[in-house]
N, C-alpha and C positions, 0 to 999 in steps of 0.2 A: 504494499500500500504505500502511495507517495505521500512527502510532507504535506501536501496541500490538504489531503483527506484526514491526516492527523490532527491539523489544526479545525477542520471544518466540522468533526463529528463531536468533539466536545462543545461547538458552539450549538450544534444542532439538539444536544442532550440537554442544554441549559434552556434552549427556546421551549423543547416540548415539557420539561419541568414546569416553566412559569405558564406556560399556556394550556395545561393540560385539562385544566377546569372550563376552557372556552367551549369544549364538543360536550355538550350535557346529553345524557342518554334520554330517549323518548319513552322508555318503558315505564311502567307504572312504579311509583314509589315502593309500595309495598313489595312487588316481585324482586325489586332492587335489594329490598332489605332481608327478604327471604334468601335469595342467592348468596348474599355475605354470609348469613347465619349459617347456611349449609357449608359453606366453605371453612368458616371457622371450625365446624364440628370435623372436618377432613383434617385441617392441621392439628386439631387434639386426637386424631386418630379414633374418633367416636363416630365408628361407620354407621351404627344404628341411628344414630341423631340425624347424621347427614341423610341417611335414606328416608326417613319419615320427612326431613323438609322437603327433598327434592319430589318426593311423592304428593306433599302437600302443592308444590308449586305446579305440578302437572294437573292435579285436580282443580285447583284455583283458576290457572291461566292454560286451558288446555290447548289453545291456539298459537301460543308462543313457543319458539323452538328451545328456549332457554332451560325448562326441566328437564327435558327429554335428553339434550346433550349431559347436564350434570350427572344424570342417572346412569349413562352410559359411561360417563368420566370415571365415577364411583365404582361401577362396575368392574372396569379395565383396573383401578387400583387393587380390587378383590382378587382379580382373576391373575392378575402379576404374581400373586403369591402361590398359584397353584394352576400351571398352565395346562395341566395333564386333564383338568376337569371340562369334559367334554360337554355337560349341558349348561355350565357356566359360559363355555364359549359360544354356544348355541344363543343365549341369552343375551349376551354382549352383541352379537352380531345383529339380534333382531333390534335392540336398543339403538344402536347406531344407525340402522335404516331408518328407523321411526324417527330418529334425530334429523338425518338428512331430507327426509321427506318433510317435515315440520318447517324446518328450515326453508325450502323450496316453496313450500305454501304461502309462509310467512312473507317470502320475497314476491310472490305471485299477486297479493292482495296489494301492492302498492302500483299505483298508475304510473304510466310512462313519464309524466309531467313531474313525477316525484322521486324519480330513480337515484338522484343524489340526496336523497334526505337521510337523516339518522337511522329510520326505520330498515331502509332497504341496505345500508351499510352493516346494520345489524345484523341483518338475515345472511348476508356474504360472510360475515365474521363467523358465524355459526355453521355455516356450510363449511368454512375452511377448516374450523377445529374439528368438526365431524368427520370430514375426510381424514384429517390426522389421526384420529382415533382409528378409522378404517385401515388405514395404512400399516399402523403399529399391529393392528389384529391380523392383517393379511400376512404380515413378516413372520408372526408367530406362527401362524399357520403353515409355513414353508410356502405361501403364495406370493413369491417374489415379484412375478408380473403384475399380479393385482394391486400389491403393495405401491409399485410405480407409479401406476394409473392413478391411485388413490392418494398418494403423494403428491403426485403432480397437480391433482384438483386442488388438494389443501393448499398447494404453494400459490396456485393461480388465486384463489378467492382471498387468500391473506393479503396478496400483493395488491388485488383490486381494492381490497378495505382500504389499505395505505395510499393508494393513488387517490382515493376519493376523499379521504379524510386521515390526513398525515398525523394526527393528533389522537388517533384510535390506538392508543398505546399498549392495550394487551396483544394486539397483532403482531406486535414486534417479536414476542417470544418465540414462536413458532418458526418465523421467519430467520430469526438470529440461530436457533437450535439447526436447521437446515444449512445455514451460511457455516456456521461453525464446524459441523460434523463433517461436511461433505469435504472439506480442505482436509481433513486428517486421511481419507482415503487413500490407499496406495496409487501409484500413477496412474497404472492403465484403467483402474476402476475409477478414477477421478475425471480420466479423460472422457470415459464413457458417459459418467454422469454429467459432464458438461454439455455434451452431445445432445442430451435427453431434457436439459433446461435446468439443470441443478449444479449452479456454480459455488463454488466454495470461497469462502473469503473469513478466516478466524477472525481478524481484527474487527470486520463489519459485524459479524456474528455476534460478537462480543458486546459491541456497543448496542446491538439490537437488543440483545437480553436485558442489559444494563438500564435502557430505556424503559422497559416493564417493570424492573424490579425499582425505578425510581418514581414512576408516575402511572402504572397501570392501575386498573380500577379491580378487576376479579381476579387476576392473575399475578399480583405484585409479589405475593409470599413465593408461588413458584417461581418465578423468574429471581427472586434474590436467592433462593436455595440452588437454582440452576447456576446462575454466574458464580457463586461461590464452590461448589463442587466443581465447576470447570476450572477455576483457579487453583484448587487444592489440588485435584487428581490429574488435570492434563497441562498445568503451567507451573507447578512445583510452589505456588505461593502458600505455603502450608500453615505457617504462624498467624499469619494476618487474616487468611480464610477462615481457619478454626475458631479465631476469636469471634466473627460475623457468625460463625455457625453456633456458637456457644450462647452468642446474643438470642437467636432464633430458638434455641433451646430453653432458654429462662422464661421466654414468652409463653413456650408450649412445653412446659415439662411432662405432660403426659405422653407426647409424642415418642413413641419409642423407636420409630426410625431415626429419628434426631440422636437420642440416647445411643444407640448402636454406632452410628455415624463417629461419634466421640469417642465410643470403646475402640473403633479400629484405629482411630488416630493415635490414641495412646499406646495401644498396642504396637502399632508400627513405630512409634518414637521409644518405645521401651519401658514406657511405664505401665506394667503389668497391673499392678495392684488397683491404679485408678480405672484401667478398663474393666477390671473384674467388679468395681463398683458400678460402673454404669450399666454393666450386662444384668447385674443383680438388681438393678432397679427397676428392669422390665419384666412384668408379671407373666406367669404360663398362661394367663387367660387368654392372651391373644392367639392362641393355638385354635380357637375355634373359628375364626374368620381370617387372620392374618398369619398362618402358621409359618412362613418362612420368617418372620419376625423371631420367633422362639428357637427355629432352626440356628439362625444366625447369633443368637445369643449363647446357646450352649457351643457353638462352633468356637465363638471368640473366646469364651471361657476355658475350652479345651487347649486351643493354642496357645493362651496365655500360660496356663500351666506347664504345656510342653516347652515353651521359650524360658520358663524359671527352671527347666531341668527337673520337673517334679513330673516324671513319666508315669509313674502309676497312677497320681489322679488324673493327669492328662487322659489315660486309656479308660478310667472310669468315665470321665466326662463324654468323651466320645461315643462310649455304648450307651450313656444316656440319650445321646442325640440320635444314635442308631434305633434305640427303642421307640422315639416318639413316633406317635402313628400321623406322619405326615409324607407327603409324595415329594421328594427332594428334587432339585434340578439336577441334571447331569454333572454340572460343575461342583457341586456340593456332594454329591455320591463319590465323584473321583477325589475329592479333598479328605473326604473322611477315609477312603481307601489308602490313600498315600500315607496320611498319618498313622493310621492302624497299621500300616506296613512298616514304617520306621520304628515305631514304637516296638512291634515284635521284633525287628532286628536288632534294637538296643538291648533287646533282651536275650538276645543271640538265638531266638527262635524263627530260624531261617526258613523252615517250610510254611508256617503261616505267613511269615513277611512276603515270600514268593507268590503265595495264594492271592494276598491283597493287591501287590504291583502288577501282577498278570491280569488282574482284572480291571484294569484302567486302561480303557479303550482309546483309540486315537481319533478323537472327534473334535470338530471345530471348539466345541464349548468346554473340552477337557484336555487340550493338547498342553496347557500350561503343568497339569499334574504329570501327564502321561512323559512328557520329556524328563522331569525331574526323576521319576521312578526308574528309568531305563538303565542309569547306572546302578542303582541298589540291587536290580533284579539281576544284573550280569555279574555284579561283584557282591558277595555275601558280605555282611559287616564283619569289620576285625578291629582290634585295638585302636590302630590310629583313626581309622574313620569315626570311632566312636569318640575319642578324644576331641576330633575336630568339630563334630557336632556340639558337642558340649561346651567346647570353647567358644564357639559362634554363638550359641545360646545366651553364654554370658555377656559377650559383646551386644546382642539386640536387645538385650534386658538392662542395658546401661551399668552394668557391673564391671566398670571399664579398668580397674585395677587387677581384678582378678583375671580378666579377658585377656589383657596384655601380658601378664604372668603366664598364663596357661598357652597362649599362642607362641609366646617365645620359647617355652620349655619343648613344646611340640615340634618346632622349627628345629631346635636344636637335636633333638631325637631323631628326626627326618634326617637333618645332616651326617648324623653320626653313624647311620648305615640302617636305623630301623625301616623296614618296607611292608608296604601295604600291598596286598593282591590287585588292588584298584590302582592303575596308573596315573588316575587324575588327582589322586590325593596330594602328592607333592606341590602341585600347583595350586590345589585349594588351600595348603597349609600357607603359602606364601601370600596367596591373596587374603586370608585370615589375619595375618600378621598386618598387613598393609591396609587392611580395612580398619584394624584398631588403631594404627597410627592417624589414618584418614578421620576417624571419630573424632580423636583427640585433637585435631586441628594439626597434627606434625604432618604437614602437605609433602614437606621434602624428603622425609623418610619414607612415607608411603610410596611417592612416585620412585624414590631410588629401587624400594622393592620392586614395583612393577617393569621398571627399566630393565632389570637383571633377568626378569622371566620374559618380556616381549619378544624376543626373537624366536623363543620357544611356544608361542601361543598356538601355532597350527598344529602341535603335537600334544595338544590337549585333546583327548580321544571323544569326550563327551559334550554334544553340541551344546545342551544347555549350560554346563560350567562354563565352556568356552564362550559365549554369549555374555553371560553375566559377570565375567572376570572382565571382559573388556569393557562392559559398562561402568564397572567400578574404576577402571584405569581412566576411563574417558573422564569420569567426574574429577579424579585426581589432576588430569591435564589441565581440565578447566579452570580448578582453583589454584593452579600454579602459573595460569596465564599462557598455556600452550594451545590456543583455541583451534587453530587448524588440525593438530594432532589429534585433538578431541573429536573433532569431527570426524576424521577418518575413521577413528577407533569405533565411533557409533556406526558409521556406516558398515563396517565389518560385523560388527554385532548383530545387525538386521538381518544377517543370514538364516537365524533360527526362524522357522516357518511357524509362528506362534503369536497370537493378536495380543495378548496382553504384556509380552516382551516388546513386541513391536511399538505400542502404544507409550511405553515406557521410555524407548528410545526416541520416539516422536517427542515427549515431555522434557527429555535431557536436551534435544536439539535446540528446544524452544528456550530455556534456560540457558544453555550456550549461548544463543544468541543475543539474550539479553545482557547476559555478563559480557560479552563482546562488545555491544553498543556501549555499555556504561564505561568499558575501560576506553574508548575510542573518544568518548566526550571528555573523559578525564584527561586524556594526552591533549586533546585540544585545547 
């Protein structure tokens, strides 16, 4: 994006914020109040209260599309928790069709002379968001062609809304998500998406989502959450973003989804006890209508105990998760099998470990776990492998002094001739020691370790280990100012055919670009 656009977008944002009240809705005040009330129930994860409110809207305002859309919107939230529920899928499809029909009827009631009125624009907005729901439902059902056509219609109607009324700020959220995520697609797929009319532009998309978060009416909270989720997961702005998410959590403390986002953050940053506190605040009663909430709760509890090297406790918590009467996604099924396999291997129960690892299939949703499992499937656990896992867990649970001592001892043991049957272990030990230095901001020492290993990177047998060691090295190169070498290292790491790793690489490239720009400005 050029410098002129970077100047223009903040001005546009300012104008939209101060002008947002100019474009008043023509719907009845009571309908507006009920919609906002139903949305508040959603933010509190009070599904029953939201359902009753949207049902009331449909009864009271049967000719308006609003209630029908929000009913389908709510059903999609519930369906997202159990996408194997065929009856709920059929109900969602029926509700979306009803929402589209009602929006079309609502639009047709407007005379040609009034085509640019707020009522007409309202109808197009609800057509846009209804087709957006339809596109999501198509993709979930593996109907990608249907998803394309529905997505294209959604985009067309939302663009029409903005063209007719640039102050219809809720419409920017859908367009922003389109623009941002299309820009993340791999090269050839992005090219095809462009031909089909889906142009990607991350910076434009980010500003559009921000517009809705600042001055939207019905979708301000969703846009706020989306904006900071993007910043956190895709752009590496973790500390600032999590502060904003904590602010949202303070407003909606009963929202278990927000609790679990914060639990995840604390686990990934090594604050395991805080993660456990957030998880334990989530009641198991969510299992009746939002079952994945409870699945994610116990998953994070189990992984936190694993990361603290409390292997027996972790194993027991994974057993609780397995016994929950919930239909788990392929991703979580594979994650559970991976950890059950590792825990069995750490107890040197090799046959049990192999059973779990062999049952992780190479599927688009499960490749992350599949690639991790291959090394342990090929090479049974031995003493050096055990010690490497134990020491890495110390690092990732912020026990830095203990972790560094263990890493140094392990490197000394390896240098003295101790051998693992796993040829990847010597590289993993060097990576572990370098990561310990990196986490303690001893970037020079970390880089020195990676530099020594770099000529032999191609000798790392395991694809997953090789990709992630390169990612770790790239971070070190970035933070020591060698930006070009960091970019080359990330490009090499991209060889692993796994979406999560590639997403991390895209995020690292974004952070790298930001660091490089900041450095150039400082020099200038």
